[in-house]
C-alpha positions in Angstrom: 72.2 155.4 91.8 74.3 157.7 89.7 77.6 157.1 87.8 80.1 159.7 86.7 80.9 159.5 83.0 83.2 161.2 80.6 81.7 161.8 77.1 84.1 161.1 74.2 84.4 164.5 72.6 86.9 167.1 71.3 85.9 169.1 74.4 85.8 168.3 78.1 82.2 166.9 78.5 81.4 165.1 81.7 78.1 163.9 83.1 76.2 162.0 85.7 74.2 158.9 84.6 71.2 158.3 86.8 69.5 154.9 87.1 71.8 153.4 84.4 70.1 149.9 84.4 67.5 150.6 81.8 66.8 150.0 78.1 66.2 153.7 77.6 67.9 157.0 78.5 67.0 160.7 78.3 69.9 163.1 77.8 69.3 166.3 79.8 70.8 169.6 78.6 71.4 172.2 81.3 70.6 175.9 81.1 73.1 178.7 80.2 76.6 177.8 81.6 77.6 181.4 81.9 74.6 181.9 84.2 75.5 179.0 86.4 73.7 176.3 84.4 75.1 172.8 85.0 74.0 169.2 85.3 73.0 169.7 88.9 70.3 172.2 88.0 67.2 171.4 90.2 64.9 171.3 87.2 67.1 168.7 85.5 67.4 166.7 88.7 63.6 166.8 89.1 63.1 165.5 85.6 65.6 162.7 86.1 63.9 161.7 89.4 60.5 161.5 87.6 61.7 159.4 84.7 61.1 155.6 84.5 64.4 155.2 82.6 68.1 156.3 82.8 69.0 160.0 82.6 72.3 161.4 81.5 72.8 164.9 82.9 75.9 166.5 81.5 78.0 169.7 81.7 79.0 171.5 78.5 82.7 172.0 77.7 84.4 175.4 77.6 82.0 178.2 76.6 81.7 178.5 72.8 78.6 180.8 72.3 76.4 177.9 71.1 78.1 175.8 68.5 80.4 174.0 70.9 77.5 173.4 73.3 75.4 172.0 70.5 78.3 169.6 69.6 78.5 168.6 73.3 74.7 167.8 73.2 75.1 165.7 70.1 78.2 163.9 71.6 76.3 163.1 74.7 73.4 161.8 72.6 75.7 159.6 70.5 77.3 158.2 73.7 73.8 157.3 75.0 72.7 155.8 71.7 75.7 153.4 71.9 74.4 152.1 75.2 70.6 152.2 75.1 67.8 150.9 72.8 66.0 154.2 72.9 67.3 157.7 73.7 65.3 160.9 74.3 66.4 164.6 74.6 65.4 167.1 77.2 66.6 170.6 77.9 65.8 173.7 80.0 66.2 177.3 78.7 69.4 177.5 76.7 69.5 173.7 76.9 65.9 173.5 75.7 66.9 175.3 72.5 69.9 172.9 72.1 67.7 169.8 72.7 65.3 170.9 70.0 68.0 171.8 67.5 69.9 168.5 68.2 66.7 166.5 67.7 66.2 168.2 64.3 69.8 167.5 63.3 69.7 163.9 64.5 66.4 163.5 62.6 68.1 164.6 59.5 70.7 161.8 59.8 68.1 159.1 60.5 69.0 158.9 64.3 66.0 160.8 65.7 65.4 160.5 69.5 62.3 158.6 70.6 61.0 162.0 71.9 62.2 165.5 72.8 60.9 167.8 75.5 61.9 171.4 76.3 61.3 173.4 79.4 61.1 177.2 78.8 63.3 176.9 75.7 65.1 179.8 74.3 63.9 180.5 70.8 67.4 180.8 69.3 71.0 181.0 70.4 72.6 182.0 67.0 71.2 182.3 63.5 72.1 178.6 62.9 70.8 177.4 66.3 67.2 178.4 66.0 64.6 176.2 67.9 61.6 177.7 66.1 63.1 176.9 62.6 64.1 173.4 63.8 60.6 172.2 64.8 59.4 171.1 61.4 62.6 169.0 60.9 62.0 166.9 64.0 60.9 163.3 63.4 59.6 162.3 66.8 57.0 163.4 69.4 57.8 166.8 71.0 56.6 168.7 74.1 57.2 172.2 75.4 56.4 173.3 78.9 56.7 177.0 79.8 55.7 179.6 82.3 53.0 182.1 81.4 55.0 184.9 83.1 58.3 184.1 81.4 60.1 187.3 80.3 63.6 185.8 80.1 63.2 183.9 76.8 60.6 183.7 74.0 59.5 180.2 74.9 56.0 181.0 73.5 57.5 181.2 70.0 58.8 177.7 70.3 55.5 176.5 71.8 53.6 178.1 68.9 55.6 176.2 66.4 55.2 172.9 68.3 51.5 173.5 68.5 51.3 174.0 64.8 52.9 170.6 64.1 50.6 168.9 66.6 53.0 168.5 69.5 52.3 168.8 73.2 52.3 172.3 74.8 51.6 173.0 78.5 51.6 176.5 80.1 52.2 176.7 83.8 51.5 179.5 86.2 55.2 180.4 86.6 58.1 182.6 85.4 61.2 181.3 83.7 62.6 179.8 86.9 59.6 177.7 88.1 60.5 178.6 91.7 59.1 175.9 94.1 57.7 174.0 91.1 60.6 171.8 90.2 58.9 168.5 91.2 55.7 169.5 89.3 57.8 170.3 86.2 59.7 167.0 86.6 56.4 165.0 86.9 54.9 166.6 83.7 58.0 166.0 81.6 58.5 162.5 83.0 54.9 161.7 82.2 55.4 162.9 78.6 58.3 160.5 78.1 56.4 157.6 79.7 53.4 158.1 77.5 55.6 158.2 74.4 57.4 155.0 75.4 54.1 153.2 76.1 52.4 154.3 72.9 
């Protein structure tokens, strides 16, 4: 079951809340909106399907080159925190960078997610939105999954920083798009969130 939601924000942020009857929720950040990224991305849907909790997949507001999209992510996270006992963050590509940076910023305010996972995350969007630099500021378990043939983003740089701080890194035989492997990606990310919640 999925519900349509409007996120309180200065921007037009709307989402789909899957399996809302849960005590936990994972906020899922889509890939680059100027390249067709939205809440219906098959990799986001696969992760939502694999979770044992609610999932808020959302669309960013009007394109803002990164800062507005990061604000959208944090607004969606705040909305979920008001409704669920535990909230995690997940993102793919552009959204992976935003999920990591949002987790770091929320950690800095004492509202860290219970976990954050990034699929093929971009290493940075702007000088101030830098996933590699954010890793050490994250106060929760973190996982990165990326394709060994990814030439679209430098996910390996983010993975290297995660590995250094003792996080979970998995390399798949794939390129940036994980063609035909959405279900496998979903299962791996879903398993990470389940393991953290059970620990």
